[in-house]
N, C-alpha and C positions, 0 to 999 in steps of 0.2 A: 215548844214553849216561847223561845225567844222571838219567833216570828208573830205570836199572838201579842206579846206585850208591846210591840212598836207600834202598831195601829191604835192601840188602846192608850197610849201613852200621847201621840198626837192628838186623840180626842179629847183627852182631859186638859190638854193645854189650849185646846178651841174652847172648852167649858170653863176655862180660868179666866180667857180673854173677854168672853162674853161676860162673865160674872164681875169683871172690874167697873166699880164704881164710875160715873162720868167726872166726879172730882179729882181722880187720877188722871184723867187727859186734861186737864186745865193748863192751858200755856202760862207761861212767865214772861214778864217783860223783861229781856236780857239785862237792861239798865237797872232798873228800880228792885228787880226780883219780886215785883208784886203781881198776882193774878191778873190776866188779862181779861178773864170773864168768870164767873163762878159757875157751878155745877148746873143751878137753876136755869141760867141764859146759856148753856153752851152751844145750843142752838142757834142763838145770834150772833157767834162768833164773825162771821162772815159780814155781818153789817154792822159790827162795833168798832169804833177806832179804837186801837190798843193805846192810845196817847191822846187824851183829850186835848183838843183845841181850847186856848185860853190866851187871855189878855195878862201878860207878865211884866214885871219891872224890866227893863232893858236900858240900862246906860251904854251909851254908845255914840261915837262919833257919826254914825251914817244919816242920811237924810230920811225923811219921810217917805215910804216907797220902796225903799231898799230892800231886798232880800239877801237874808245872810244864813247861809247853811254852816252848821257845825256837824262835820262828818263825824267827829268823835261821841259829841252826846246825842246825836241822831235826831237832831230837831232843825228846823226851819223857823226861821224870825221873820216876819213882814213887820219891818219899823213903821211904828205909830208917830213917833215922834214924841215930846214932852215925857222923856225916860219909859216910854211902853212900846212892846211889840206883841203881836199875835205870835203864839208859839204852836207850832204843828209838829207832830210826829212824824218821822219819815223813815224809808229804807234807805240805804247809801251803799256804793260800790263795795265788793265784797275785796278781801285781801287781793292785791295784784292790779286791781280796777279803781283805787282811790286817785284823787286829784285834788289840786286847788288854785284858786286863782279868780280873777274879777272879770266878768265879763257883763253882757246886759242882754235882756229879752229882746229876742230879735222877731221873733213869730209867734202867735198864739193860734191854737187851732182846737176846735170842739170835736169831740168824738173823731181823733185823728187817725188815718190810715196808718201801717206800720209795716215799713221794708226795712228788715234787719240790715245792719251796715257789714260790709264785706267781711271786716274782721270777725264778726260775731258768726257769719255764716262759715267762716272756715274753722270755726273752734264747733259749731254745732251745724253740719250739713245737713240735718234732718228738720230745722227750722224752714216754715213756709218763706217762699222770697215775697211774698205781700198778703197782707192780711186787713181787709176793710176794717173801718172803725166800727165798736159797738161792744157791748158789755164784755165778749170774750176776748177782746184784743188787749195786749199786754200794757198798751198805751193808757188804757182807761179812758174815763170821760173828758178829760183835757189835757192839752200838752202846751208848755212854754218852751221854744227851743233858745238855748244858751248860746248866743255869740256864733263864734265859725266853728263851733265843737260840734261832736257827734251827740252831746250829751242834752239831756232835757228834765225839766221838772214834770212828770206826769202822774196820773193816775195810775191804777193798778187793777188788773182782775185778780190779783192773790194780796188782800187785804191783811192776810196773816204774816206779811213779810216786813209789814211796817214796824221800824225799832230796830230792825236788822241789819246787817250788811251782807247783801246777797246778788246786788244788780252788778251789771256791767260798767257802771259809773253813773247812770242817771239816778237821779233824786225821784224815789217813788211816794207817793201820797194816797192815802184813801180817795175814793172818788169823791165824797163828799167834802174833803178837805182841800182838793185840788180844785174843785169848783168855786170853793170860797176864794181860795187864793187867785184865781183866776179871774173872778170878779172884781178882785182890788188892784192887782198888780199890771201894769200898763207896758206896751211896748217899747223899750227904751230904758225901762227899768234897771238899775244897777243889780247884779247878783254876785256877791261874795260867797265861795265856797271855802272853806276853813277846815284843816285837819283836825 
């Protein structure tokens, strides 16, 4: 009799999982604790930015065109001047991969190719050694290279990670947001990463 119950129990779990309403699968922004999307548009999750891009008040000493990344807020600010900036949601380095400093954008690329750094390949030998640019590429639609570091501000093929600390130190954005920033930021622009 015990043998008969085990398969039925597994089947019951599968039925419960299928009957779970979509609302129970709604993701929550880890900072605001607000839903990232509602049950009615759960299928739009991959297309929607979990943190809407918007112009905000930004009292700072930074010149217009400066990019300020607050890793603790998981936000990137493009300084407009006159006390304003465009705020974007970003994904940042996971614990052990956070960093801070001031650099500049040294290069910009559209649909960049990806070559994982040696340190990443050592941690993840299963990764490809080279990936051509395109929608499936982890760097997404655009990349802005930060100083002489191995880090970039780039798009992502995993938009659900925006607002989280999951990267190996790069600053991730949705492809829509990184294209917007790419069109605004110039090579030589100052990039300030704060914890």
